[in-house]
C-alpha positions as CSV (number, residue, x, y, z in Angstrom):
1,M,-11.2,12.7,0.2
2,T,-12.6,9.5,1.7
3,A,-10.7,6.3,2.1
4,R,-10.8,4.2,-1.1
5,E,-8.8,1.2,0.1
6,H,-10.9,-1.1,-2.1
7,R,-9.4,0.6,-5.2
8,L,-5.7,1.0,-4.1
9,H,-3.3,-1.7,-5.1
10,V,0.3,-2.0,-4.1
11,Y,3.1,-4.3,-5.2
12,N,4.0,-6.6,-2.3
13,S,7.6,-7.7,-2.5
14,H,6.8,-10.7,-0.4
15,S,4.2,-12.2,-2.8
16,G,5.8,-10.7,-5.9
17,Q,2.5,-9.3,-7.2
18,K,0.1,-6.4,-6.8
19,E,-2.5,-6.8,-4.1
20,A,-5.5,-4.8,-3.0
21,F,-4.5,-2.7,-0.1
22,V,-6.5,-3.6,3.0
23,P,-5.1,-2.1,6.2
24,L,-5.0,-4.0,9.4
25,S,-7.3,-1.4,11.1
26,K,-9.9,0.3,9.0
27,G,-9.1,4.0,8.3
28,H,-5.6,3.7,9.9
29,V,-2.2,2.8,8.3
30,G,1.1,1.9,10.0
31,L,4.1,2.7,7.8
32,Y,7.7,2.0,8.6
33,V,10.6,3.0,6.4
34,C,14.3,2.2,7.2
35,G,16.0,5.5,7.6
36,P,19.6,6.6,7.1
37,T,22.8,5.5,8.8
38,V,24.1,8.9,9.9
39,Y,27.9,8.7,9.4
40,S,28.1,10.7,6.2
41,D,26.1,13.0,3.9
42,V,22.9,11.4,2.8
43,H,23.3,9.4,-0.4
44,L,21.2,10.7,-3.3
45,G,19.9,7.2,-3.9
46,N,18.5,7.2,-0.3
47,V,16.9,10.6,-1.0
48,R,15.1,9.0,-3.9
49,T,13.8,6.2,-1.7
50,F,12.6,8.6,1.0
51,T,11.0,10.8,-1.6
52,S,9.1,7.9,-3.0
53,F,7.8,6.9,0.4
54,D,6.9,10.6,1.0
55,V,4.6,10.4,-2.0
56,I,3.1,7.1,-0.6
57,Y,2.6,8.8,2.8
58,R,1.0,11.8,1.2
59,Y,-1.4,9.8,-1.0
60,L,-2.5,7.6,1.9
61,M,-3.4,10.8,3.9
62,H,-5.1,12.3,0.8
63,L,-7.3,9.2,0.7
64,G,-8.4,9.9,4.2
65,F,-6.3,7.4,6.2
66,K,-4.8,8.4,9.5
67,V,-1.2,7.4,8.9
68,R,1.5,6.8,11.5
69,Y,4.8,7.1,9.6
70,V,7.9,5.8,11.5
71,R,11.3,6.3,9.9
72,N,14.3,5.5,12.1
73,I,17.7,7.0,12.4
74,T,20.5,4.3,12.6
75,D,23.1,5.8,15.0
76,A,24.7,2.6,16.2
77,G,25.2,-1.1,15.3
78,H,25.8,-0.7,11.5
79,L,29.1,-2.3,10.8
80,V,31.4,-1.5,7.9
81,D,30.4,-3.6,4.8
82,D,27.2,-4.7,6.7
83,A,29.2,-7.7,8.1
84,D,29.1,-9.1,11.6
85,E,32.8,-8.3,12.2
86,G,34.6,-5.1,12.1
87,E,34.0,-1.5,13.1
88,D,30.8,0.5,13.5
89,K,30.5,3.0,10.7
90,I,29.8,5.9,13.0
91,A,32.6,4.9,15.4
92,K,35.0,4.7,12.5
93,K,34.1,8.2,11.4
94,A,34.4,9.5,14.9
95,R,37.9,7.9,15.3
96,L,39.1,9.3,12.0
97,E,38.0,12.8,12.9
98,A,38.9,12.5,16.6
99,I,35.4,13.5,17.8
100,E,32.7,11.8,19.8
101,P,30.4,9.4,17.9
102,M,27.3,11.4,18.9
103,E,28.9,14.5,17.3
104,V,29.0,12.5,14.0
105,V,25.4,11.5,14.6
106,Q,24.3,15.0,15.3
107,R,26.1,16.5,12.3
108,Y,24.7,14.1,9.7
109,T,21.2,13.8,11.2
110,V,20.8,17.6,11.0
111,G,22.2,17.5,7.4
112,F,19.8,14.7,6.4
113,R,16.8,16.6,7.7
114,E,17.9,19.7,6.0
115,V,18.2,17.9,2.6
116,M,14.8,16.2,3.0
117,S,13.3,19.6,3.9
118,I,14.8,21.1,0.7
119,F,13.2,18.3,-1.3
120,N,9.9,19.2,0.4
121,A,9.5,15.8,2.1
122,L,7.1,15.7,5.1
123,P,8.7,14.7,8.4
124,P,7.7,11.3,9.7
125,S,5.2,11.0,12.6
126,I,8.0,9.4,14.7
127,E,11.8,9.4,14.1
128,P,13.3,7.0,16.7
129,T,17.0,6.3,17.1
130,A,18.7,2.9,17.6
131,T,20.6,4.3,20.7
132,G,17.4,5.4,22.2
133,H,16.1,1.8,22.2
134,I,19.0,-0.3,23.6
135,M,16.9,-1.8,26.5
136,E,14.1,-2.8,24.1
137,Q,16.7,-4.5,21.8
138,I,18.2,-6.4,24.8
139,E,14.7,-7.5,25.8
140,M,14.0,-8.8,22.2
141,I,17.2,-10.7,22.2
142,Q,16.3,-12.4,25.5
143,K,13.0,-13.5,24.1
144,I,14.7,-15.0,21.0
145,I,17.1,-16.9,23.2
146,Q,14.2,-18.1,25.4
147,N,12.5,-19.4,22.3
148,G,15.6,-21.4,21.4
149,L,16.4,-19.4,18.3
150,A,19.6,-17.6,19.4
151,Y,22.8,-18.5,21.3
152,E,25.5,-16.6,23.1
153,V,29.3,-17.1,22.4
154,N,32.0,-15.2,24.1
155,G,29.8,-12.2,24.9
156,S,28.1,-12.1,21.4
157,V,24.7,-13.4,20.5
158,Y,23.8,-14.8,17.2
159,F,20.5,-15.7,15.6
160,D,20.3,-19.5,14.9
161,V,19.1,-19.9,11.3
162,D,19.2,-23.7,11.5
163,A,17.0,-23.8,14.6
164,Y,14.7,-21.3,13.0
165,G,14.2,-23.6,10.0
166,Q,13.6,-26.6,12.2
167,K,10.8,-24.7,14.0
168,G,9.1,-23.9,10.7
169,G,10.8,-20.6,9.8
170,S,11.7,-19.9,6.2
171,Y,14.9,-17.8,6.1
172,G,14.9,-16.3,2.6
173,E,11.1,-16.0,2.2
174,L,11.2,-12.4,1.2
175,S,14.2,-12.4,-1.2
176,G,13.4,-15.9,-2.6
177,R,16.8,-17.2,-1.6
178,K,17.3,-20.8,-0.3
179,T,19.5,-21.5,2.7
180,D,21.5,-24.2,0.9
181,E,22.3,-21.8,-2.0
182,L,23.2,-19.1,0.5
183,L,25.5,-21.5,2.3
184,H,27.1,-22.5,-1.0
185,N,27.8,-18.8,-1.9
186,T,29.0,-17.9,1.6
187,R,32.8,-17.7,2.2
188,A,34.2,-18.9,5.5
189,L,35.4,-15.5,6.8
190,E,38.1,-15.2,9.4
191,G,36.5,-14.2,12.8
192,Q,33.2,-16.0,12.1
193,S,34.4,-19.3,13.6
194,E,32.3,-18.7,16.7
195,K,29.1,-18.9,14.7
196,R,27.4,-22.3,14.4
197,N,26.4,-21.5,10.8
198,P,27.9,-18.9,8.4
199,L,24.3,-17.7,7.8
200,D,23.7,-16.9,11.5
201,F,23.7,-13.1,12.1
202,A,24.6,-11.0,15.0
203,L,21.9,-9.8,17.5
204,W,24.5,-8.5,19.9
205,K,28.3,-8.1,19.5
206,K,30.9,-8.0,22.2
207,A,32.8,-4.7,22.2
208,V,36.5,-5.2,21.8
209,D,38.9,-2.9,23.5
210,G,38.8,0.5,21.9
211,H,35.3,0.2,20.4
212,L,33.7,3.6,21.1
213,M,30.0,2.7,21.1
214,R,29.3,0.2,23.9
215,W,26.5,-0.6,26.4
216,S,26.1,-3.1,29.3
217,S,24.0,-6.2,28.6
218,P,23.4,-9.6,30.2
219,W,26.1,-10.9,27.9
220,G,28.7,-8.3,28.7
221,V,29.6,-4.9,27.3
222,G,28.8,-4.6,23.6
223,F,26.4,-3.2,21.0
224,P,23.3,-4.4,19.1
225,G,23.3,-5.9,15.6
226,W,22.2,-3.7,12.8
227,H,19.1,-5.7,11.8
228,L,17.7,-5.7,15.4
229,E,16.9,-2.0,15.7
230,C,14.2,-1.9,13.0
231,S,12.4,-5.0,14.3
232,V,12.3,-3.3,17.8
233,M,11.3,0.2,16.7
234,S,8.7,-0.8,14.1
235,T,6.8,-3.2,16.4
236,K,7.1,-0.8,19.4
237,Y,5.4,2.1,17.6
238,L,3.2,0.2,15.1
239,G,2.4,-3.1,16.8
240,D,3.5,-6.7,16.3
241,E,1.8,-6.7,13.0
242,F,1.5,-3.6,10.8
243,D,0.6,-2.5,7.3
244,I,3.6,-1.3,5.3
245,H,7.4,-1.8,5.7
246,G,9.5,0.1,3.1
247,G,13.0,0.7,2.1
248,G,15.5,0.5,-0.7
249,M,15.8,-2.6,-2.9
250,D,19.3,-3.1,-1.4
251,L,17.8,-3.8,2.0
252,K,15.6,-6.7,1.0
253,F,18.5,-9.1,1.8
254,P,19.8,-9.4,4.4
255,H,18.3,-6.6,6.4
256,H,14.6,-7.1,5.8
257,E,15.0,-10.9,5.7
258,C,16.6,-10.8,9.1
259,E,13.8,-8.5,10.4
260,I,11.2,-11.1,9.4
261,A,13.1,-13.9,11.1
262,Q,13.6,-11.9,14.3
263,C,9.9,-10.9,14.6
264,K,8.7,-14.5,13.9
265,A,11.2,-15.7,16.4
266,V,9.3,-13.8,19.2
267,G,6.0,-15.2,18.0
268,T,4.6,-12.9,15.3
269,D,3.2,-15.0,12.4
270,R,3.0,-12.1,9.9
271,P,4.8,-9.0,11.1
272,V,4.3,-7.0,7.9
273,R,1.3,-7.1,5.5
274,Y,2.9,-5.3,2.6
275,W,6.7,-5.1,1.9
276,M,7.6,-2.3,-0.5
277,H,11.0,-1.6,-2.0
278,G,12.2,1.3,-4.1
279,N,14.7,0.8,-6.8
280,M,18.2,2.3,-7.2
281,L,19.3,5.6,-8.7
282,T,22.2,5.4,-11.2
283,L,24.4,8.2,-12.6
284,N,25.1,8.4,-16.3
285,G,24.2,4.7,-16.7
286,K,26.5,3.4,-13.9
287,R,26.2,2.7,-10.3
288,M,27.2,5.6,-8.1
289,S,30.6,5.1,-6.5
290,K,32.8,7.5,-4.6
291,S,36.0,5.6,-5.6
292,T,35.4,6.1,-9.3
293,G,34.1,9.7,-9.0
294,N,30.7,8.7,-10.4
295,T,28.8,10.3,-7.6
296,I,26.9,13.5,-6.8
297,L,25.6,15.0,-3.6
298,P,22.1,16.5,-3.3
299,N,23.4,20.0,-2.7
300,E,25.6,19.7,-5.8
301,L,22.4,19.1,-7.8
302,F,21.1,22.5,-6.7
303,S,24.4,24.5,-7.1
304,G,25.6,22.8,-10.3
305,D,29.0,22.4,-8.7
306,S,29.7,19.0,-10.2
307,P,31.6,17.7,-13.3
308,H,28.4,15.8,-14.1
309,L,26.3,18.9,-14.5
310,S,26.1,21.9,-16.8
311,K,24.2,23.9,-14.2
312,G,22.2,23.7,-11.0
313,Y,18.5,22.6,-10.8
314,A,15.8,23.7,-8.5
315,P,14.7,21.2,-5.9
316,S,11.2,21.0,-7.3
317,A,12.6,20.3,-10.8
318,V,14.7,17.5,-9.3
319,R,11.7,16.1,-7.4
320,F,9.6,16.2,-10.6
321,F,12.5,14.3,-12.4
322,M,12.2,11.6,-9.7
323,M,8.4,11.4,-10.2
324,Q,8.9,10.6,-13.9
325,A,10.0,7.1,-13.0
326,H,8.0,4.5,-11.1
327,Y,9.5,4.0,-7.6
328,R,10.2,0.3,-8.4
329,S,12.1,1.2,-11.6
330,V,15.8,2.0,-11.9
331,L,16.2,5.8,-12.5
332,D,19.2,7.1,-14.3
333,L,20.3,10.6,-13.5
334,S,22.2,12.6,-16.1
335,D,22.5,16.2,-17.0
336,D,20.5,15.7,-20.2
337,A,17.7,13.8,-18.3
338,L,17.5,16.6,-15.7
339,S,17.4,19.3,-18.4
340,A,14.6,17.6,-20.3
341,S,12.7,17.0,-17.1
342,E,13.1,20.6,-16.0
343,K,11.6,21.8,-19.3
344,G,8.6,19.5,-18.8
345,Y,8.2,20.7,-15.2
346,L,8.3,24.4,-16.3
347,R,5.9,23.7,-19.2
348,L,3.4,22.3,-16.7
349,M,3.9,25.2,-14.3
350,Q,3.5,27.7,-17.1
351,A,0.2,26.2,-18.0
352,W,-0.8,26.4,-14.4
353,E,0.2,30.1,-14.4
354,R,-1.9,30.7,-17.5
355,L,-4.8,28.9,-15.8
356,D,-4.6,31.4,-12.9
357,R,-5.2,34.3,-15.3
358,L,-7.8,32.5,-17.3
359,A,-11.3,34.1,-17.5
360,A,-14.3,31.9,-17.9
361,S,-15.9,32.0,-21.3
362,G,-18.6,29.3,-21.3
363,S,-18.5,25.5,-20.8
364,N,-16.5,23.3,-23.2
365,K,-18.0,19.8,-23.7
366,E,-14.8,18.5,-25.2
367,V,-13.1,18.8,-21.8
368,D,-13.9,15.5,-20.0
369,L,-12.8,16.3,-16.5
370,D,-14.5,13.3,-14.9
371,G,-12.6,10.9,-17.1
372,W,-9.4,12.9,-16.6
373,M,-9.7,12.8,-12.8
374,E,-10.5,9.1,-12.9
375,R,-7.3,8.4,-14.9
376,A,-5.2,10.5,-12.5
377,Y,-6.5,8.6,-9.5
378,G,-6.3,5.4,-11.4
379,A,-2.5,5.9,-11.9
380,L,-2.0,6.4,-8.2
381,D,-4.2,3.6,-7.2
382,D,-2.1,1.3,-9.4
383,D,0.9,1.1,-7.0
384,F,1.5,4.9,-6.9
385,N,2.4,5.2,-10.6
386,T,3.6,8.8,-10.7
387,P,4.9,8.8,-14.3
388,I,1.4,7.8,-15.6
389,L,-0.1,10.5,-13.3
390,I,2.2,13.1,-14.8
391,S,1.3,12.1,-18.4
392,V,-2.4,12.5,-17.4
393,L,-1.8,15.9,-15.9
394,F,-0.2,17.0,-19.2
395,E,-3.5,16.2,-21.0
396,A,-4.8,19.4,-19.4
397,V,-2.1,21.6,-20.9
398,P,-3.6,21.9,-24.4
399,W,-7.0,22.6,-22.9
400,I,-5.5,25.5,-20.9
401,N,-3.4,26.8,-23.8
402,R,-6.3,26.8,-26.3
403,A,-8.6,28.5,-23.8
404,A,-5.9,31.2,-23.1
405,E,-5.4,31.8,-26.8
406,G,-9.2,32.2,-27.3
407,K,-9.5,29.0,-29.4
408,Q,-11.9,27.3,-27.1
409,S,-14.1,28.1,-24.1
410,M,-13.8,27.0,-20.5
411,S,-16.3,27.5,-17.7
412,Q,-15.4,28.8,-14.2
413,E,-16.3,25.4,-12.9
414,Q,-13.9,23.7,-15.3
415,I,-11.2,26.2,-14.4
416,D,-11.8,25.6,-10.6
417,R,-11.7,21.8,-11.0
418,I,-8.4,21.8,-12.9
419,Q,-7.0,24.2,-10.3
420,Q,-8.1,22.0,-7.5
421,A,-6.7,18.9,-9.3
422,F,-3.4,20.5,-9.9
423,H,-3.1,21.4,-6.3
424,W,-4.1,17.9,-5.1
425,F,-1.9,15.9,-7.5
426,V,1.1,18.2,-7.9
427,I,1.5,19.9,-4.5
428,D,-0.4,17.7,-1.9
429,I,0.5,14.3,-3.3
430,M,3.7,14.5,-5.4
431,G,5.0,17.3,-3.2
432,I,6.2,19.4,-6.1
433,Q,6.2,23.1,-5.4
434,R,5.5,25.8,-7.9
435,P,8.6,27.7,-9.2
436,D,9.5,31.1,-7.9
437,S,9.8,34.2,-10.2
438,S,13.5,33.6,-11.0
439,E,12.8,30.0,-12.2
440,Q,9.9,31.3,-14.4
441,G,12.2,34.0,-15.8
442,E,14.7,31.3,-16.8
443,D,11.9,29.4,-18.5
444,R,10.9,32.4,-20.5
445,L,14.6,33.0,-21.5
446,E,14.7,29.4,-22.7
447,Q,11.6,30.0,-24.8
448,V,13.0,33.3,-26.3
449,M,16.3,31.6,-27.2
450,D,14.4,28.7,-28.9
451,V,12.7,31.3,-31.1
452,L,15.9,33.2,-31.9
453,L,17.8,29.9,-32.7
454,E,14.9,28.9,-35.0
455,L,15.0,32.2,-36.8
456,R,18.8,32.0,-37.2
457,R,18.5,28.4,-38.4
458,G,16.0,29.6,-41.1
459,A,18.4,32.4,-42.1
460,R,21.3,30.0,-42.5
461,I,19.1,27.6,-44.6
462,E,18.3,30.6,-46.9
463,K,22.0,31.6,-46.8
464,N,21.0,35.0,-45.3
465,W,24.4,35.2,-43.6
466,S,24.1,38.9,-42.6
467,L,21.0,38.1,-40.5
468,S,22.5,35.0,-39.1
469,D,25.7,36.9,-38.0
470,A,23.6,39.8,-36.7
471,I,21.7,37.5,-34.3
472,R,24.9,35.9,-33.2
473,D,26.7,39.3,-32.6
474,R,23.7,41.0,-30.8
475,L,23.4,38.0,-28.4
476,Q,27.2,38.0,-27.8
477,A,27.1,41.6,-26.9
478,I,24.6,40.9,-24.1
479,G,26.6,37.9,-22.8
480,I,25.1,35.0,-24.7
481,E,27.4,32.9,-26.8
482,L,26.1,30.7,-29.6
483,H,27.8,27.4,-30.5
484,D,27.2,25.9,-34.0
485,G,27.6,22.2,-34.4
486,A,26.7,19.3,-36.6
487,E,23.5,18.8,-34.6
488,G,22.5,22.4,-34.6
489,S,23.2,25.4,-32.4
490,S,23.3,25.8,-28.7
491,W,23.9,28.7,-26.3
492,T,25.5,29.5,-23.0
493,M,25.5,32.5,-20.7
494,K,28.9,34.1,-20.0
495,Q,29.8,33.9,-16.3
């Protein structure tokens, strides 16, 4: 494909509207996404965010752009509850388990990469770490101080929000929040008295006795603030101004707001051209929470070892489920939703399998492939709208099925074009892999059971109890139990 930047539009969180995507450098895209804080198993909501940006990365490359994708690893500086006081999340985990902080980092970094690989996410071009850029963070702090926008108190350095505003900065420009409203809603917390303003945020924190993660600096031994690392690493690898900065919606404030302020404080007028944010993932209609038990880990999705699931789901089926909601929409995960999505995924894959075996039988003028392809690209060009793309792809399923059943013809060129389109949109762009033979076997069993349950339902309507009971008993003999209820019959396999 050739670059089609004049057609691609993305939703810019900064402007609050869709904008034509025009990269800073023709044919090249700089993409930065805030990565995980590696102190625990990766949260499934984060997986959704990284999967969404994996699709964005894939589509930009499909359009012909040379993309430098940077996604960091936060391995220091991220305090508990995202405050400016307290203990580093990684250091806290290390203290609780009586191991070195870098052991914590290594364990969960490896786990994060394994999970993303299972979800078939491409690795980023560069995956820098916060601890690998301590000197650069110190240098950025020094520049902010020199520009009169930060101050040092007792070995800690804070960004001066008031001074930033006086010099023309607009703290809150991304989130739409006003400093006076923020001040009104900010509690005076114990330990923040050394700040000039409650809104001021830490660029460098003095390490108290016993703090495990600590480095020397011009202001004494300490550690960098959480917001600083992304400003440093994004600009180091993508330049003072770059194209796309992404992350979860929860990072818009304060993290991304602080990033903008830090970059502008060292002289960059417009550090990011397009801010993009993915929305949250809920579980059974509620926010995920470890304390309430309303949570699930990625590996539990695959194994089914969770009270929220009736069975495990293949990674590609889960990825397909994520693609069925726009990245800016809240996505609610439930067993019913996963099951329904899995059926849709297998239905599309079954059609593709039939397409593989299809013999050409003459051109069909009713199959408008040009319009179909245009609608598919149009969905992606409209802010990467994967649910619309999927609905367009399903338009090809009846074409394939009718041709396979001999009810209409299809030329070899039409077969080849649909094959190519499926490969582009399903595998290359959405990153969804075709099922293996065991998954296809499960799909066929589902279809056979649907037929048997329909036959048994008909027998019960006709009061043919002997046939109804015979179907039930024969299935039970091979380990399949039927369950009759007010809403119909269901089945389960004996373990």
